[in-house]
N, C-alpha and C positions, 0 to 999 in steps of 0.2 A: 504493500500500500504506500503510495508516494506521500510526500510531505503535505501537499495540499489537501489529499482525501483524508489524511490522518487529523488534520486539524479541523475539517468539516465533520467527519463522522464520529470521532470518539466523544466529543461533547454530547451528541445525540445518543450514543450507546450509554453514556454516563447517566443521562437523564432518564433512560429507560431502566437502568440499574437501580437508580434512586426511587423511581416510582415503584419497582417491584419491592424493594425493601421497604418502602413506607406502607404498602399494602399488607406486608407480612408482619410489620412490627407495631402498627398502631390501629386505631379505629377512631371513628367520629365521635368525639365526646369533649366537652368543655371541662377543662381543670386548671389548676394552679393559676397562672397570670390571667387566663380567659375569665375567671371569676370576676376579677376587677374590671375587665373590659366590658363584659355584659352589663354589669351594674352601671357603668359609667356612660355607655354609649347606645345601648340597645333598646331603651325605653322609646325612643323615636330616632331611628337611625338615620333619618333625613335632616334631624335637626342639627344646627350648627352651634346651639348654645352650649353643650359641653366643651366645645372647642374655644368658645370666646372668653378665655381667660388669660391672664398675663403669662401662663406657663404653656400657651398654645403649641409652641415649637418642640417642647418635650413630648408632646402628644402624637408626634409624626403625622402630620397633616394628610399625607396621602391615603392613611388609613381610613380617612373619611369616605373617599370614593370607593376604596377596595370592600369596605363594609358594606356599603349600599349593594354593590354587585353581588357580594357573597349572600347577604340576606334574600335580595331579589330573585336570584337565579339558582342558589344553591342552599338556601334555607339555614343560613349560617352553618356552613360545613367546615370544620377544623381541617379536613382533608383537602378541601380547595386551598386553604393557606399553606399547607405542608407542600402542596404541588407547585405553588407559586415559588416557595423557598427553593424547590428542586430545578425550577426553571432557571432562576437568576443565579444559582449556583453554576449551572451549565453554561450560562452566558460568560461568568467568570472564567471558565475553563477555555471557551471559545475565544475570548479576548488575549488570554495568555498564549493559547496556540497560534493565533495570528502573529504574535510577537516572536514566537519561535521560528515561524515560517519566513518572516521578513529577515531574520538574523541567520537563517539556514543552518540551524542547529540539526544534528544528525536525527533522523526520523525516530530511532529508538529513544533518544533523550527526550524529544518534544513528547512522544506518546507517554512516556513515564511521568513527565512533568504534569500532563493534562490528567492522568490518572490519579495522581497524588491529590488533585483537587477534589475528587470523588471519594477520598478515605472517609470512613464512617466514624472518625474521631469527633465528628460534628453531630453525632446522632441526637444529642439532646436538643440541639437546636432545630434539626430537621423534623424531629418528632413533636415539637411544640411549634405549631404552625404560626403563632403570634410573632414569631421571629423572621417571618419571611422578608419583611421590609430590610432587614440587615443584609441578607443576600443581595437584595436589589442595590443597597447603598455601596457595598463593595464593587459591583459592576461599574457603578458611576465613578467610584474612586479610580478603578482601572482605566476607564475612559479619560480621566483628567491626566493621569500619568503618561497615558500613551499620546494624549494630544501635546504634552510637553516634549515628547520625542519628535513629534511632527514639526513643531516650532523650530527645533534644533536643525533641521535639514537646511543645507546650503542656501538655498532660495527661501527657506521658511515656507509655512504653509498657512495661508491667510485664513482659510476656513478654520483650522485648529486655533489660531490665535484669537479669532472671533469666539468660537465656542468656549474657550477658557475665561470669556468675560461674563458669560451667562451660566455656564454649567455649575460653578460654585453655589450659586443662589438656589437653583433647582435642587442640588444635592443636600445642602446644609437646610435650607428652609422646609423641604417636603419629605426627604428620605433619611437622612443621616442619624438624627437623634443623638444619643450619647457619643456615637462614634466620630462625630464631626470634629472634636477637639484635636485627635491625632491626624485626621485628614488635613485640617486646616494648618497645623504646625508643619506637617510633611510638605504641603504645596508651598508654604512660605519659605521654608528652608531649601526647596528644589529652585525657587527662583533666585535665592541667594547664590546658589551654586552655578545657575546659569549665567549670573551677571560676573562672578569672580573667576570661574574657570573656563567659560565660554566667551567672555567678553561681548556679551550681548547688551542691546541697548537698555540702560538702567530704567528708563521711563516706561518702556514696555513691560518689564518685569514688575515695577512698582504699580503699575495699572492692574496687572494680573493679581498682584498681591492684595491690593485694595479690594478686588473683586471677591476675594476669599474672606478677608478680614471683616467687611462689612456685614454680610449674612452672619458669620460666626459671632460678631458683636451682639447681633439680635438675638441669636440662639442664647448666648451667654447671660444676657438680660432676662430672657424667658427662663432659662433654668434657675436663676436666682430667686425666682418667685414660685417655684414648685416646691412641693413637700414629697419627699422620697421615702418610700416603706422599706426599712431595712430590718426585716425580722430575724432575730438570732444574732444581731451584732452586739459587740461588747460596748459598754458605756464608758469604758476606760480611756484615758488619753494616751496617744502614741507613746509619750514620754514614760508613763507608768508601765506600758507593756514593754517597751525596750529594756526598762530597768529589770523587770521581772521575768522576760524571755528574750534575752538578747540576740538569740540566733533565729528568732522567728521570722523576721523580714528577710534576712540573706538567704535562709533555706527557701522560704516562700518564692522569692525572685528567682533562685538558680533552678528550682525545681519545676517552675512553671515552663522553662525551655525543653525540659525532658518531654513534655506533653506533645511537642511537635514531632517526636520519634514514635512514642507509644502512648496510648490512652492508659489512664491510671486503672480503670477497671480491667482491661484486658491483660494489665501486667500481672494480674492475680496477687500472689503472695510474695512477689519481689520485694527484698528489704529497702528501706528508704534510701540508704547510701547509693544504691544502684540509680535511683532518679536523680540524685544529686551529682553522680558521675556523668550520667547522660546530659544533664543540664549544662554542666561544665563544657563538655564536649560541644554542644551546640553554641555555648557562649563563645567557644574558641573559633568555630566556623564563622560566627558574626564578625569577630575581630578581623579575621583573614579576609572575609568578603569585604569588609569596609576598607581595609588597606588596599586591596586589590582593585576596588572600584574607583579610588582615587586616580589610579593610571588608566583605568579601562574606559571611563565615560567619554574622555576627549577623543581617544581612537575610534570609539565604536559611535560616537555622537548620539549616546543613548544615556537617558537619566532614569528611565523605567525600573531597572533592577536596584538602582539606588533608592529610589522612592519606597520600593517594596521593602528592602530591609530596614530603611529608616522607620517606616510605618510599623513594622513587626516588632522591632526593638521597642519603640516608644509605647507600643500596645502592652508589652510585657511590664514596663514601667508603670503605665497607668493602672493596669489591673493589681499590681502589688500595692500602688499608693492608695487604691481606693477600697481593696478588698481584704487587707491585713486586718479589718475590724472583725472578721469571723474567726480569728484565731486559730486558724488550722494551716499548718506547713504546707500541706499538699492541695489547698483550695485552689490554688492557681493553675492546678492541672485539670480543673473541670472541663468537661466536654463543651460547655457553654462559651469558652473563650477560644475554642479551636480555630474559628473562623478568623479571629483577631490576629492570631499568631501565625496562621498558615502564609499570609503574604510574605512574613520574613523568610521562612523556609524556601518559598520559591524564588525569591530575590537572591539568597545565597546560592542556590544551585545555578541560576542563570549566570550570575557573576563568575562562578568558579568555572563553569564551561566555556563561557565567552573569553575569559583571560587565559584559559589553557589553550584555546585555539590561537589566540593572539600571540603568546609566548612561544607556542610549539614545543614546550618542555614536556617530556614523558612523565616527569614526577607531578606536574601541574594537572595533567590529564588523569593520572592514577588517583590523585586526591579528589578531583571532581567526581570520578566514578565511585570511589569509596563513600563519598558523602551522599551521593544518590542512592546507593546500596543500603546505607544506614537508614535513611529516611524511608525507603520502600520497604524494607524488612519490617521495620517497625509499623508502619502504617498498614502493610499487609496483615500483620498480627492483629492489629486493632480492628480492622474490617473483618477479618475472619471471625474474631470474638463476637462483633456485633451482629453478623449473620448468624452465629450460633444462638445468640441472645434474643433474636427477633420473635420467635414464637413465645418466649416467655414475656417479652414486653407486650405482644399481642394479647396474652392473657390477662396481663394487668389492666390493658385498656378496655378489654371486655368487661372485666370487673367493675372498672369505673362507670362504664355505661349502665350497668345494672344499678349500682348505687344511686347513680344520678336520677334514673327514671324513678326509682323509688325512694326519693329522698325524704318524702314525708313520713315514712315509717322508720327511717334510719337515725340512729343517736348521733348527737353532735360530734362525739369522739370518732365515730365511723366516717362521717363526712370529712372531717378535717384530715384524718389519716389517709383516706383512700383518694380524695381529690387534691390533696397536696397544697391545701390554702388554710391559713392560720385562724380564720374567722368563720365559724359554722353560721352565724347569722347572715353573714354575706353570701356565703355559698347557697343557703335557703332561698334569699331574695333573687339571687341570679337564676336559679332554677325555676322558680314560680314564673319569673319574667318569660323564660324560654318556653315554659308549658303553656303560658297563656297565649304565646304567639305561635305555638307549634313549630318550634326552630330545633335544630340540632337533634338531640337525643329524642326529641318529643315529636319530630317530623316523621310521619307515616305516609308513603306513597299511596296516592288514591288509584284504585283499580279502574 
């Protein structure tokens, strides 16, 4: 299969694979964060009033239209949301593949990079359909970084330059939600690199930087007006935690990198020091990739891989800075963060292979393939474990459906435990609303 066919077909096969996985590992039922979403938005799905608050941008406005479509045509199906997530993850894979095609990377390398995108280390986000918009946001991030590459062409790309003036507003104000902070920082740092290393017009980069910072400023203001629920978080200050558990933060940070190799659940009974060693190995690959990128970006006239590793590394930092409050050293290895970390892994591999081709050194080529082998083996084990777990996850979803349908006769303790939401009263309120509107688990097809 040629390079072009690989890029076109593998994302499609990946989407079909995700579709099969979701069908085998989940069912159509509201649980966890969906309880909050039902109570907030489904009383009247067409009403804008739930959005018209100072924290509107934290509510991710594109969800307004998506929920209308879901309720109107799919009776508020969580499976519909999951399929959207699978589609946009496939779009990420396609954009990555197009870059590999343009850089004429070996077909085998391009194929493995695309397949890594479909690792089931993201099972938690895939099976919780409310996260579909985050997959869409990362596709838009990729569009931005690839547009920067187009601007760096010798004659520049005027369409790409114009796109970079409106794309950040679309991305930040409608799709990105909490992920926009790392996106905005990465985009601005990329403009600095363009000015300092490529000697491009400062005014154009400044204009593009402003196009990012203005919508991000609006999001930051909106965020400051929101109230975030953090059930299970400590009330201690970071200084008190550091004094009592000085190794918590460094272990949290280092082990989060291990999750790009192997998922915590699929690692089984591996001792914690293995996660630490894997995390240190990935950190070393980050350092090597940053060092080689400094020489590579000018020769390749490409900033895309640097944006990926910068974004990935910053996401590790952000997760550590915001999630240490749960006081668990392995919390940063959670599947819910795999999408954020994945971009760094892809950036590392792109830089290692591009720099190996540039240098022509056999040692550089061996290292690139060794890194690819490490990530592929770990993610294959993770994916195999999740395929094995699929029927058990399906059983859990089926049990949730039964409890949700019979919520009136269930105890508060059962509702909280089964539907993974901390407030039984809110669970009952959400399910009563769905029942009154014949949505989700209460929808029955008419003969």
